[in-house]
Structure formats: structure tokens, C-alpha cells
FIPAMAR-416452 format. One record per atom (N, C-alpha, C): x, y, z; residue in three letters. Coordinates in steps of 0.02 Angstrom, whole numbers, plus 50000, padded with zeros to 5 digits. Example, Ala and Ser with C-alpha at 12.3 -4.5 7.8 and 13.67 -1.06 7.14 Angstrom:
506604971650390ALA
506154977550390ALA
506604983550390ALA
506424988850354SER
506844994750357SER
506455000250394SER
! end
This chain:
539075450155999MET
539415443756010MET
540055443555968MET
540595441355999THR
541235440855964THR
541215435155913THR
541395436655852LYS
541405431655799LYS
542115429255785LYS
542175423155763LYS
542815420255741LYS
542835420755665LYS
543325424255639ILE
543335425855567ILE
544005423755536ILE
543965420355480VAL
544555418355442VAL
544555422055376VAL
545115425455361ILE
545175429155298ILE
545815426855263ILE
545745423755205THR
546345421855168THR
546645428055135THR
547305427955129GLY
547645433655098GLY
547545440055136GLY
547645439755202SER
547505445655244SER
548125449055272SER
548695448255238THR
549295451855260THR
549385458455224THR
548975459855174ASP
548995466355141ASP
548345467555104ASP
548285473255071GLY
547705474855029GLY
547035474655065GLY
546525472655027ILE
545845472455053ILE
545795467755113ILE
546135462055109GLY
546105457255164GLY
546335460055230GLY
546895463655229LYS
547155466655290LYS
546695472155316LYS
546465476455272LEU
546005481855292LEU
545365479055323LEU
545105473655293THR
544505470455319THR
544635467455388THR
545215464255395ALA
545395461255460ALA
545415466555514ALA
545705472255498PHE
545755477655548PHE
545055480255568PHE
544595480455519GLN
543915482655536GLN
543585477855585GLN
543685471355573PHE
543395466355619PHE
543695466755688PHE
544355467555691VAL
544695468055756VAL
544455474255793VAL
544405479755758LYS
544175486055788LYS
543465485355817LYS
543065480955785ALA
542375479855808ALA
542345474555864ALA
542925471955883GLY
542955467255939GLY
542935459955921GLY
543025458255858HIS
543005451355836HIS
543705448255834HIS
543735441655837HIS
544375438155831HIS
544495436155759HIS
545075438055733VAL
545245436555664VAL
545845431855660VAL
545795427155615CYS
546355422755599CYS
546665425355534CYS
547275427855540ILE
547625430755484ILE
547965425255443ILE
547895425555378HIS
548225420655335HIS
548675424155284HIS
549245421055270GLY
549685423455218GLY
550185418055198GLY
550545419255145ARG
551055414355122ARG
551695414955162ARG
551815420955190SER
552435422355226SER
552305422655301SER
552675418555339ALA
552615418655412ALA
552805425455439ALA
553305428555408GLU
553535435155430GLU
552975440355424GLU
552625440255368LYS
552085445055357LYS
551495443755404LYS
551335437355415VAL
550795435655460VAL
550945438155531VAL
551545436855555HIS
551745439055622HIS
551745446755627HIS
551945450055572LYS
551955457455571LYS
551255460255580LYS
550765457455544VAL
550075459855548VAL
549795458555618VAL
549945452755646ILE
549705451155714ILE
550005456055765ILE
550635457755755SER
550955462655800SER
550635469555794SER
550455471455732GLU
550125477855720GLU
549445477855755GLU
549095472355753ILE
548435471955785ILE
548505472655861ILE
548985469355889LYS
549105469755962LYS
549295476855982LYS
549715479955941SER
549955486755957SER
549415492055948SER
549045491655893GLU
548555496855877GLU
547895496155913GLU
547685489755923PHE
547015488655951PHE
547025485256019PHE
547615483256043ALA
547675479556106ALA
547225473356105ALA
547215469956047MET
546815464056037MET
547255458256014MET
547045452156030GLU
547405446256008GLU
547135443955941GLU
547565441055901ALA
547365438055837ALA
547775431755827ALA
547505427055792SER
547885421055776SER
548125421555704SER
548555416955684GLY
548825417255617GLY
548995410355590GLY
548935409555525VAL
549115403255492VAL
549495404955428VAL
549945400555409VAL
550345401555349VAL
550205395855300VAL
550095397655237GLY
549965392455187GLY
549985395155117GLY
550245391055071ASP
550285392855000ASP
549675390054965ASP
549235394354941LEU
548615392254909LEU
548725389454839LEU
549335389654815SER
549465387154748SER
549645379754748SER
549685376654807ARG
549865369554811ARG
549375365754855ARG
549125360054832PHE
548645356254871PHE
548945353554936PHE
549585351654934GLY
549905349254995GLY
549905354455050GLY
550045360655032SER
550035366155079SER
549325367755102SER
548855367155056LEU
548155368455071LEU
547885363655125LEU
548075357355119LYS
547845352355166LYS
548095353955236LYS
548735355855242LYS
549015357655307LYS
548695364055333LYS
548555368755288LEU
548235374955308LEU
547565373755341LEU
547165369455310ALA
546515367755338ALA
546585364555407ALA
547095360255415GLU
547215357055480GLU
547425362155532GLU
547855366955512ASP
548095372055559ASP
547525376655581ASP
547085378555535ILE
546515382755553ILE
546055378955601ILE
545945372655586SER
545505368555628SER
545785367655699SER
546445367455705SER
546745366755771SER
546775373355809SER
546725378955771ASN
546745385655801ASN
546075388055826ASN
545535386055790LEU
544875388755805LEU
544365383255820LEU
543945384255870PRO
543435379255885PRO
542825379955840PRO
542755385855809VAL
542175387355767VAL
542375392955719VAL
542055393155661ILE
542135398755614ILE
541455401755600ILE
541395408155616ASP
540765411655603ASP
540755414655533ASP
541345416955510VAL
541385420055444VAL
542035417655411VAL
541975415155350LEU
542555413355309LEU
542545417855248LEU
543075421655239ILE
543125426055181ILE
543695423555136ILE
543515420755079ASN
544005418455030ASN
544215424454988ASN
544715428055014ASN
544915434354985ASN
545535433754940ASN
545985429154956ALA
546615428654919ALA
546495427454845ALA
546895430754804GLY
546835429954732GLY
547485431654697GLY
547535429454635VAL
548125430954595VAL
547915432654524VAL
548275437354495PHE
548165439354425PHE
548795437754386PHE
549305442054392HIS
549955440654361HIS
550365436354409HIS
550795432154381SER
551255428054421SER
551855426154378SER
552435425054409PRO
553035423254371PRO
552935416854331PRO
552555412154359LYS
552415405854324LYS
551675405554307LYS
551525402354250VAL
550825401554229VAL
550495395954267VAL
550875390454278GLN
550605384654311GLN
550995382954375GLN
550665379354420ASN
551005377154480ASN
551375370554468ASN
551665367754521GLU
552055361654514GLU
551625355754492GLU
550975356254504GLU
550525350754486GLU
550205351554417GLU
550445356654380GLY
550215357554312GLY
549555361154305GLY
549345364754357LEU
548705368354355LEU
548845375854349LEU
548415379254312ASP
548485386554305ASP
548425389854373ASP
548885394454388LEU
548895397554454LEU
548275401654469LEU
547975404654417ARG
547375408554429ARG
546795404054450ARG
546715398554414PHE
546195393754433PHE
546345390654501PHE
546975389254514MET
547155385954577MET
547015390554636MET
547275396554635VAL
547225401154693VAL
546525404254698VAL
546245406154641ASN
545615409954642ASN
544995405554648ASN
545055399154629TYR
544475394854630TYR
544575388154666TYR
545065384254645LEU
545155377654675LEU
545335378054749LEU
545755382754768ALA
545945383454839ALA
545355385154883ALA
544955390354867PRO
544365391754909PRO
543855386054909PRO
543785382754852TYR
543325377054847TYR
543525371754898TYR
544155369754896TYR
544405364454940TYR
544405366755013TYR
544665372755025LEU
544725375155094LEU
544045375755127LEU
543555378355091THR
542885379155120THR
542575372355137THR
542665367555092GLN
542395360855106GLN
542725357855169GLN
543375358855176GLU
543735356155234GLU
543545359655299GLU
543375366055294LEU
543205369855354LEU
542455369955368LEU
542065366655327LYS
541345366655336LYS
541125364155405LYS
541435359055434PRO
541245356955501PRO
541285362555553PRO
541795366955546LEU
541865372555592LEU
541335377955579LEU
541165378855516LEU
540635383655498LEU
539965381255526LEU
539855374755524GLU
539215371955546GLU
539125372355622GLU
539675373855657LYS
539625374755730LYS
539405381755749LYS
539415386255700SER
539205393155712SER
538445393755710SER
538165398255749GLU
537445399355748GLU
537215402555682GLU
537635407055656LYS
537455410455593LYS
538075411155549LYS
538295405555519PRO
538905405755479PRO
538815409255412PRO
539365412355389ARG
539355415555324ARG
540005414055287ARG
539945413555221VAL
540525412855178VAL
540485418255124VAL
541015422055117LEU
541055427155065LEU
541615425155017LEU
541445424654953ASN
541935422854902ASN
542045428854856ASN
542675430954851LEU
542825436954812LEU
542845435454737LEU
542315437454705SER
542255436854633SER
542535443054600SER
542285444854543SER
542535450654505SER
542025452654453SER
542075458854429ALA
541655460954373ALA
541885457254310ALA
542515454954310ALA
542785451154255ALA
542585443754263ALA
542125441454221GLN
541895434554221GLN
541835432254149GLN
542085426254136SER
542095423854067SER
541955416354065SER
541625413854011PRO
541465406754005PRO
542075402354017PRO
541975396854052ILE
542525392654076ILE
542725387354026ILE
543375386754015SER
543645381253976SER
543865375854025SER
543545370054022LEU
543725364554067LEU
544425361954053LEU
544665362953991GLU
545345360853973GLU
545855365254008GLU
545715371754014ILE
546175376254049ILE
546135374854124ILE
545535373754150LEU
545455372154221LEU
545855365954240LEU
545845360854198SER
546185354554213SER
546925354654197SER
547165360054165GLY
547865360654149GLY
548065357454083GLY
547565355454043GLU
547705352253979GLU
547965357253928GLU
547765363553935ARG
548045368753893ARG
548055375353931ARG
548435380153906GLN
548505386553940GLN
548105391953903GLN
547875396853942GLY
547505402453913GLY
547855409053929GLY
547625414353898ALA
547895421053911ALA
547745422953983ALA
548185426754014VAL
548135428454085VAL
547465431654103VAL
547285436954068GLN
546675440554086GLN
546055436254076GLN
546045432354022GLU
545475428054007GLU
545415422554061GLU
545975419654079THR
545965414254129THR
545765416954197THR
545985422954213TYR
545785426154276TYR
545015426854278TYR
544735429354223ALA
544005430254220ALA
543645423654224ALA
543925418454194GLN
543625411754199GLN
543635409254271GLN
544185410454306SER
544245408054375SER
543735411554420SER
543585417854406LYS
543105421454446LYS
542385419354432LYS
542245417554370LEU
541585414854355LEU
541515408054389LEU
542035403954387ALA
542015397454420ALA
541865398254494ALA
542195402954526LEU
542085404254598LEU
541365406354611LEU
541095410454567THR
540405412754574THR
539905407054564THR
540015402954514MET
539575397254501MET
539575392454560MET
540165391054586TRP
540215386554643TRP
539895389654705TRP
539955396154714SER
539645399654771SER
538895398354771SER
538585398954713PHE
537865397754707PHE
537695390554724PHE
538105385954700GLU
537985378854712GLU
538095377054786GLU
538615379954816PHE
538745378654887PHE
538175381254930PHE
537915387154912ALA
537335389954947ALA
536725385454942ALA
536625382654883ARG
536045378154872ARG
536105371854915ARG
536705369154918LEU
536815362854954LEU
536875363855029LEU
537025369955050ASN
537125371455121ASN
536705377455142ASN
536055376655145PRO
535605382355158PRO
535715385555227PRO
536045381955273GLN
536165384655339GLN
536765389455340GLN
537145389655285ILE
537725394155281ILE
537585399555229ILE
537545405755251VAL
537435411355205VAL
538065412155163VAL
537995411155098THR
538565411455053THR
538445416554998THR
538905421354993ILE
538815426854946ILE
539455427754905ILE
539385428154839ALA
539935429954795ALA
539925437554788ALA
540505440654793VAL
540505447954792VAL
541085450754750VAL
540915455254706ASN
541415459354672ASN
541545465254719ASN
542135465654751PRO
542255470954800PRO
542335477854769PRO
542395477954702GLY
542485484354667GLY
543025483554615GLY
542925486654558SER
543425486154504SER
543995491054514SER
544595488754497LEU
545195492854500LEU
545265496754566LEU
545235493054621LEU
545365496054686LEU
546125496654695LEU
546335500954740ASN
547045502254749ASN
547375496754790ASN
547515491154756THR
547845485454787THR
548485483754748THR
548905479754779LYS
549525477654747LYS
549395473954682LYS
548895469554683MET
548735465554623MET
548515470054566MET
548095475054580VAL
547855479554528VAL
548415483954501VAL
548845486354547GLN
549405490654525GLN
549875486854480GLN
550005480354497GLU
550445476354456GLU
550135474754388GLU
549475473854388ALA
549135471954326ALA
549005477954280ALA
548795483554309TYR
548575489254268TYR
548955495754280TYR
549305496354336GLY
549685502354350GLY
549265508354367GLY
548615507354379GLN
548165512754398GLN
547585509954438GLN
547205514454470TYR
546625512154508TYR
546075517354504TYR
545465515054520TRP
544885519554519TRP
544675521754589TRP
544735517154637SER
544485518554704SER
544955515954757SER
544875518354818SER
545275515954874SER
545095508754891SER
545585505054917ALA
545455498154938ALA
544955497854995ALA
544865503455031ASP
544385503755085ASP
543675502255060ASP
543535503854998LYS
542875502554970LYS
542725495054973LYS
543225491054957GLY
543145483854959GLY
543085481155030GLY
543505483855075ALA
543485481655145ALA
542825483355178ALA
542565489155162ASP
541925491355192ASP
541355486555173ASP
541335484555110VAL
540775480255088VAL
540855473255116VAL
541475470855123LEU
541575464155151LEU
541365463955224LEU
541545469155261PHE
541345469555331PHE
540585469555337PHE
540265473555297ASP
539535474255299ASP
539185467655281ASP
539405464455226LEU
539105458155205LEU
539215452555256LEU
539755453055293ALA
539925447755341ALA
539515448055405ALA
539325454055426VAL
539015454555493VAL
538315457655494VAL
538125461155442ASN
537475464555443ASN
536905459455435ASN
536425459755480GLU
535875454955480GLU
535415455655419GLU
535435461355385VAL
534995462355328VAL
535155457655270VAL
535745454555272TYR
535945450155217TYR
535815442755231TYR
535465441355286GLU
535345434355305GLU
534945430455253GLU
534545433955213ASN
534135430555163ASN
534395431455092ASN
535045432855087ASN
535335434055021ASN
535855428755001ASN
535805422955031SER
536275417555014SER
536175415454942SER
536735413754909GLY
536695411554840GLY
536615417154790GLY
536815423254810ARG
536745428954766ARG
537435432154753ARG
537455436754705TYR
538065440154686TYR
537985447654700TYR
538445450354741PHE
538425457454757PHE
538955461054715PHE
538735465954677ASP
539195469854635ASP
539315476554667ASP
539895477454696ASN
540045483754732ASN
540185489554685ASN
540255488254620ASP
540305493754573ASP
539635497454570ASP
539095493554575GLN
538415496454574GLN
538135497154645GLN
538475493854693GLU
538275493954764GLU
537585490654774GLU
537455485454735VAL
536825481754741VAL
536945474354724VAL
536465470154744PHE
536465463354718PHE
536275463754645PHE
536655460154604ALA
536545460554532ALA
536605453654500ALA
536515453454435LYS
536595447254398LYS
537335446054382LYS
537555440054395ALA
538225438054375ALA
538215436254301ALA
538755433554275HIS
538775431254205HIS
538215426154194HIS
537875426354137PRO
537315421754124PRO
537475414354137PRO
538085412254123GLU
538255405154132GLU
538275403154206GLU
538285408054250ALA
538285406554322ALA
537625403254343ALA
537115403954301TYR
536445401354318TYR
536265395154277TYR
536765392554241SER
536655386654200SER
536785380354242SER
536275376254250ILE
536345370154289ILE
536845365354256ILE
536795364654190SER
537245360054154SER
537965362354158SER
538085368854151LYS
538765371554155LYS
539045370754225LYS
538625371854275THR
538835371154345THR
538995363854360THR
538575359354336ASP
538695352154347ASP
539355349954316ASP
539495352454256ALA
540125350654222ALA
540725353454260ALA
540645359654285LEU
541185362754323LEU
541335358854387LEU
540815357154425ILE
540915353554488ILE
541195346654476ILE
540955343354423SER
541205336654406SER
541955336854390SER
542165341754351MET
542875342354334MET
543285344154397MET
543005348554438THR
543345350554499THR
543475344554545THR
542965340454554GLU
543045334554597GLU
543545329654567GLU
543545329054501LYS
544025324754467LYS
544735327154480LYS
544845333654476ILE
545515336554489ILE
545725335254560ILE
545275336354608LEU
545435335254678LEU
545635328054692LEU
545285323354661LYS
545445316254671LYS
546135314554642LYS
546305317754587GLN
546945316554555GLN
547535319554593GLN
547435325454621LYS
547975329254651LYS
548075328154726LYS
547555325854760LEU
547605325154833LEU
547795317954853LEU
! end
């Protein structure tokens, strides 16, 4: 059966490779990127290489105003979403904070997928077997609510790790609250050959295909239907334990409470 799949940040890297795998398997993919030119280029490549149609949306995940329009555009493009992959992420950036005073790593890596998934939930609920994959990382660190809210700034690497733990914690909570949607947090692999990794470290350990392969498998393979609310570590190629704080009810409650407070302030 043809699935409708949305992948954020799918104009290059793991996102693009994953999109091509889905198209090759006969599924419809909605390509997302910040640049209309790049989105159109990927759609043209799909038509040329696979003789398949794909849709596309443009949106800046670092701004809530753009996020709101992005959710509306996706909803007008697709009648249903079978798989949502929150793939887009940022490590280094020219600016530490966005125009709204929020750290870009927390905004793009955590707040954007949190908001976007909630807005697209009605489309996911129309699917017979919906799935959400959230790209976490082996780098996870205890969260400072002051950094999350923009009250103070943290070091880039530390804040990145905090944003990934936040995404993982929320993934578990979203799975608990929405048992009909299989939700998995996944570390696609450490130091894969992507633009973000090259800019951050200047070296890599594995091909980006390693990440794309696991995302494709987790999204469509029926063996994962009973693994909602878990963390898949592709470095070990197994479901594993995330950071200990990911399982703290009090820490998760505090995170969600602050997140909702930020959304009410910024939207």
C-alpha cells in the first residue's frame, strides 16, 4: 500500500536519502526544506530518476510564524500522513538565538517537531497505522529550562545534547498519550557523513546511508509495531536505554510544562 510520508529537512543528507528510498519503494513523499529552490530541485530529481511524483513544502523551522504556515501547507497538500519523520536539525549556526530569543538548537531540534507533530496529529490519526520518527542522538544531556526558555545561553555542543534529550523525552510522552501512533526516537548513527557533521567535526565514521536505511526500516517494517515509546540506537543497531532522565516523570512534566508555556508566549 502506498504511504504518505513527510520528512523535514529532506533536501540533503539523511533526509534526502531516506526520501529517495521511500520513492523507490513506491511511496509518496512530501519534501521539506528552507529553500524553495532546493525543494523544487529534489522533486525534479525524483521525477527524473524514478518517474514518480512528489509534493513539496517550504518552511523555516527556526521561527514559529513560519512553522504555523508550514503545518497549514502540509495539511492542504496531503489528506493523510502515514509517516512523519522529524529529521531536520541544527548544530552550528551563525546566530545562537532566533528572532524570538530562543536558542536555535532547542528551536529547530525540539520545539519545531513538538509543535509540528501536534498540528499534524489529525492527519496522522487518519492513517490506519501511523508512525512518527524523531531523530535523537547519542549526545543527550540534562536539560536546563533556563536555556530552553531563552533566559540564558549555553555552549553549542551542550545545548545540542540537551535539545536531543528533550526530543527523546517528549517522544516517550507523545507515545504514551497517543497509543494509536507508533512513535520512536532514533539515533540514526554517530558522525555520519552529512553536512552538519562535516561542519561540526570535519570528519565522519559512517556513510549517511546507514541513517537512511534505519529510518526506512523503522518507518515501514511491521516488526516495530509494538515498539512505540522506545529509543533505537543505530550505533548498536538495537533498541537501547536513552539518558536516564528520559524516564523521569517529574523531569518530563517540567519539560512539557515549560514547552507549553513557551508556545503560548510565542504563538
